[in-house]
C-alpha positions in Angstrom: -10.1 -17.2 60.1 -10.0 -20.9 60.3 -13.3 -22.8 60.7 -13.3 -25.4 63.5 -15.7 -28.3 63.5 -16.0 -30.6 66.6 -17.0 -34.2 65.9 -17.2 -36.8 68.6 -17.5 -40.5 68.0 -18.2 -42.7 71.1 -16.2 -45.9 71.4 -16.2 -48.9 73.7 -13.0 -48.6 75.7 -11.7 -51.7 77.4 -12.5 -52.6 81.0 -9.6 -51.9 83.3 -10.4 -55.1 85.3 -9.5 -55.7 88.9 -6.8 -53.4 90.4 -3.6 -54.8 91.8 -2.2 -54.0 95.2 -1.3 -50.5 94.1 -3.9 -47.9 93.2 -4.4 -47.0 89.5 -3.0 -43.6 88.6 -4.2 -41.2 85.9 -2.2 -39.3 83.4 -2.6 -36.9 80.5 -0.3 -36.8 77.5 0.0 -34.5 74.4 1.9 -34.9 71.2 1.8 -32.8 68.0 2.9 -33.4 64.4 3.6 -31.7 61.1 3.8 -33.9 58.1 4.1 -33.4 54.3 1.4 -34.3 51.8 2.8 -36.1 48.8 6.2 -37.6 47.8 9.4 -36.1 49.0 10.8 -33.7 46.5 9.9 -35.9 43.5 7.6 -35.5 40.5 4.3 -36.7 41.8 1.6 -36.1 39.2 -2.0 -37.2 38.9 -4.0 -37.1 35.6 -7.8 -37.1 35.3 -10.0 -37.6 32.3 -13.7 -36.6 32.1 -16.3 -36.1 29.4 -19.9 -36.1 28.2 -21.3 -38.8 25.9 -23.9 -38.4 23.1 -26.6 -39.5 25.5 -25.6 -36.8 28.0 -23.9 -39.1 30.4 -21.3 -37.2 32.4 -18.3 -39.5 33.1 -15.4 -39.1 35.5 -12.4 -41.4 34.9 -10.2 -41.3 38.0 -7.5 -43.7 38.7 -7.0 -42.9 42.4 -7.3 -46.3 44.1 -9.8 -46.2 47.0 -8.5 -48.5 49.7 -11.2 -47.5 52.2 -10.3 -43.9 52.8 -13.1 -42.7 50.5 -11.2 -41.2 47.5 -14.0 -42.3 45.1 -16.5 -40.2 47.1 -14.2 -37.2 47.6 -13.1 -37.0 43.9 -16.7 -37.2 42.8 -17.6 -34.4 45.3 -14.9 -32.1 44.0 -15.8 -32.9 40.4 -19.5 -32.3 40.9 -18.9 -29.0 42.9 -16.6 -27.6 40.2 -18.6 -28.7 37.2 -21.8 -27.5 38.9 -23.9 -30.6 38.8 -25.3 -32.9 41.5 -23.2 -36.0 42.4 -25.9 -38.4 41.1 -25.5 -37.0 37.6 -21.9 -38.4 37.4 -20.9 -41.9 36.3 -17.6 -42.8 38.0 -15.1 -45.0 36.3 -12.7 -46.1 39.1 -9.1 -47.2 38.9 -8.5 -49.4 35.8 -5.2 -49.1 34.0 -7.0 -50.0 30.7 -9.2 -46.9 30.7 -8.2 -44.4 33.5 -5.2 -42.2 33.3 -2.5 -42.6 36.0 -3.5 -40.8 39.2 -0.3 -41.9 41.1 -0.1 -44.2 44.1 -2.4 -44.2 47.0 0.2 -43.4 49.6 2.0 -40.4 51.1 -1.3 -38.7 52.1 -1.5 -37.4 48.5 -4.7 -38.4 46.8 -7.1 -35.8 48.1 -4.6 -33.0 47.6 -2.8 -34.1 44.3 -5.6 -36.0 42.5 -8.2 -33.6 43.9 -6.4 -30.8 42.1 -6.3 -32.7 38.9 -10.1 -33.4 39.2 -10.7 -29.7 39.9 -8.8 -28.7 36.8 -10.4 -31.3 34.5 -13.9 -30.3 35.7 -13.0 -26.6 35.0 -12.0 -27.5 31.5 -15.1 -29.5 30.8 -17.3 -26.8 32.2 -15.7 -24.1 30.0 -16.3 -26.2 26.9 -19.9 -26.8 27.7 -20.5 -23.1 28.3 -18.8 -22.3 25.0 -21.0 -24.8 23.2 -24.0 -23.0 24.6 -22.5 -19.5 23.7 -22.8 -18.6 27.4 -20.5 -16.1 29.0 -22.2 -16.2 32.4 -19.5 -17.7 34.7 -22.3 -18.5 37.2 -24.4 -20.4 34.6 -26.1 -23.6 35.7 -25.4 -27.0 34.0 -28.2 -29.5 34.3 -28.9 -33.0 32.9 -32.6 -33.3 32.0 -34.9 -36.0 30.6 -37.0 -35.0 27.6 -38.9 -37.4 25.2 -37.3 -40.4 26.9 -33.9 -39.0 26.2 -31.3 -37.2 28.3 -29.8 -33.9 27.4 -27.4 -31.3 28.8 -28.9 -27.9 29.3 -26.9 -24.7 30.1 -28.9 -21.9 31.8 -27.5 -18.5 32.2 -29.0 -15.1 32.9 -32.4 -15.2 31.1 -31.8 -18.2 28.8 -31.6 -21.9 28.7 -29.7 -23.6 25.9 -30.0 -27.4 25.3 -26.9 -28.9 23.8 -27.2 -31.1 20.8 -24.3 -33.3 21.6 -25.4 -35.9 19.1 -24.2 -33.7 16.3 -20.6 -33.8 17.6 -18.0 -36.5 16.7 -16.9 -38.8 19.5 -13.3 -39.4 20.5 -11.7 -42.8 21.3 -13.3 -42.7 24.8 -16.8 -42.2 23.4 -17.0 -38.6 24.5 -18.6 -35.8 22.5 -17.0 -33.3 24.8 -14.0 -34.1 27.1 -11.2 -32.7 29.2 -8.0 -34.0 30.6 -5.9 -32.4 33.3 -2.7 -33.1 35.2 -1.5 -31.7 38.5 2.0 -32.1 39.9 2.8 -30.4 43.2 5.4 -27.6 43.1 8.4 -29.0 45.0 12.2 -28.6 45.0 14.4 -31.6 45.4 16.8 -31.7 48.3 20.3 -30.7 47.5 23.6 -32.2 48.9 23.1 -30.3 52.1 19.5 -31.6 52.6 18.0 -28.2 51.7 15.0 -27.7 49.4 11.2 -27.7 49.4 10.2 -31.3 49.4 6.5 -30.8 50.1 4.1 -28.2 48.7 1.6 -28.7 51.5 2.0 -29.7 55.2 -0.6 -30.9 57.5 -0.6 -30.1 61.2 -2.2 -31.9 64.2 -2.2 -32.7 67.9 -3.6 -35.4 70.1 -4.4 -35.5 73.8 -4.7 -38.8 75.6 -6.2 -39.5 79.0 -5.4 -42.9 80.5 -5.1 -44.9 83.7 -2.1 -47.1 84.6 -2.5 -49.9 87.1 0.9 -49.7 88.8 0.6 -53.3 90.2 0.2 -54.9 86.8 1.5 -52.3 84.4 -1.7 -52.5 82.4 -2.7 -49.3 80.6 -6.3 -48.3 80.1 -7.1 -45.6 77.6 -10.0 -43.3 78.7 -10.3 -40.9 75.8 -8.5 -39.2 72.9 -8.9 -35.7 71.6 -7.5 -35.2 68.1 -7.2 -31.8 66.4 -6.1 -31.6 62.7 -5.7 -28.8 60.3 -7.1 -30.4 57.2 -7.3 -27.3 55.0 -10.9 -28.0 54.0 -12.9 -31.0 55.0 -14.5 -32.0 51.7 -16.3 -34.9 53.5 -16.1 -34.4 57.3 -17.4 -37.9 58.0 -14.5 -39.5 56.0 -12.0 -37.2 57.7 -13.3 -38.3 61.0 -13.0 -42.0 59.9 -9.4 -41.3 58.9 -8.6 -39.9 62.3 -10.3 -42.7 64.2 -8.6 -45.3 62.0 -5.2 -43.7 62.5 -5.6 -43.5 66.2 -6.6 -47.2 66.4 -3.5 -48.1 64.4 -1.4 -45.9 66.7 -2.9 -47.6 69.8 -1.6 -50.9 68.4 1.8 -49.5 67.8 1.9 -48.0 71.3 0.5 -50.8 73.5 0.2 -54.2 71.8 1.8 -54.8 68.4 5.3 -56.3 68.3 6.3 -58.9 65.8 8.6 -61.7 67.2 9.6 -64.1 64.4 8.6 -67.6 65.1 6.3 -66.7 68.0 3.4 -64.6 66.7 3.2 -65.2 63.0 -0.6 -65.1 63.0 -3.3 -62.7 64.1 -4.1 -64.9 67.0 -0.8 -64.2 68.7 0.0 -60.9 67.0 -2.2 -58.5 69.0 -3.9 -55.8 67.0 -6.4 -53.5 68.7 -10.1 -54.3 68.6 -13.0 -51.9 69.1 -12.9 -52.7 72.7 -9.4 -51.2 73.0 -10.3 -47.9 71.3 -11.6 -45.3 73.8 -14.0 -42.4 72.9 -12.4 -40.1 70.3 -13.2 -36.5 69.8 -12.2 -35.1 66.4 -11.6 -31.4 65.9 -11.4 -30.4 62.3 -9.6 -27.1 61.7 -10.3 -25.7 58.2 -7.5 -23.1 57.6 -7.5 -23.5 53.8 -4.4 -23.9 51.7 -3.6 -22.0 48.5 -2.4 -25.1 46.7 -5.3 -27.4 47.3 -8.6 -27.6 45.5 -11.0 -25.6 47.7 -8.1 -25.5 50.2 -7.8 -29.2 50.9 -4.8 -31.0 52.5 -4.0 -34.6 53.0 -4.7 -36.3 56.3 -3.8 -40.0 55.9 -0.6 -40.8 57.8 -0.9 -37.6 59.9 -3.6 -39.3 62.1 -1.4 -42.1 63.4 1.8 -40.3 64.1 1.1 -38.5 67.4 -0.8 -41.4 69.1 2.1 -43.4 70.5 4.0 -40.3 71.7 0.9 -39.0 73.4 0.3 -42.3 75.2 3.9 -42.6 76.4 3.7 -39.0 77.6 0.5 -39.8 79.5 2.1 -42.9 81.1 5.0 -40.7 82.3 2.6 -38.1 83.5 0.7 -40.7 85.5 3.7 -42.6 86.9 6.9 -40.6 86.4 8.3 -43.6 84.5 9.7 -43.2 81.0 9.0 -46.0 78.6 11.4 -45.9 75.7 10.6 -49.1 73.8 7.4 -49.8 71.9 4.9 -51.3 72.5 4.4 -50.3 76.1 3.4 -53.7 77.3 2.6 -54.3 81.0 6.0 -55.8 81.7 7.8 -52.8 80.1 5.7 -50.4 82.1 6.5 -52.3 85.3 10.2 -52.3 84.3 10.1 -48.6 83.8 8.4 -48.1 87.1 11.1 -50.1 88.9 13.8 -48.1 87.1 12.1 -44.9 88.2 11.8 -46.0 91.8 15.4 -47.2 92.2 
């Protein structure tokens, strides 16, 4: 059964301001999405390198570029969980083409799913080697990094024994690792044929958003009151980061729905091109549905672009629910809302 986590983040919400001659009207709109994780029907691999140095430093080389979504944190979490060590025992080497293998581009809602799988496999390979060095067959054995005599050492503890590893006796590779593992993951997809048939994505995310708003029918101004967003994320490795993705996507969707329109020569700067501020974002309630997915490490899915897609349709549906007017051009500026109202009332 899917596990559902409710997370609510209060936001400012703009002041509706003085009403016009007509009374404001309220509306509710809903929109849902399904969206693939990864590139469409193309080879889409990520490769991860990890290892342990002579001085017992556990290093994760991961080339997934963190652009604010938190991939550095999530990859370290997956690696630590799989290897069986605390996060603070891991030294992260982030995206650097000189030293980290290619983890693919940060786009297509793919990093947590694709690179997360590569991290999971690399950590499994490293764990297996460390257990073999200790002569341990206990699959539930604990791996720990300890300090002894002003030095660090890796210790493997199984049922009834603890075995320190003498990594200093092992040769190091070109990366300085006494023990290392490298793994690649490429999602299983089938390219589209001439008839547009195939399996372009291995994993799909699902979601829905509900918007409550008020429309001032005298001015056409739209005031958002709250948004409820529910997403099947497979498994929320870091619920706070998932919540941040949802809130950021909704904020971007609000801009698309209500304010952002580029007119060459008229709004070539951020003074005249209107992006939402925190005052334009209403309270958001996030519902994280953890259904699990057989392809993802620990059941994860991507949730990047998914969070923006339903926002504008939900807002337009709420405007129509409130007024009966159908706005067909984005953004739904006050003048376009008034035009739609006049069209509806003719």
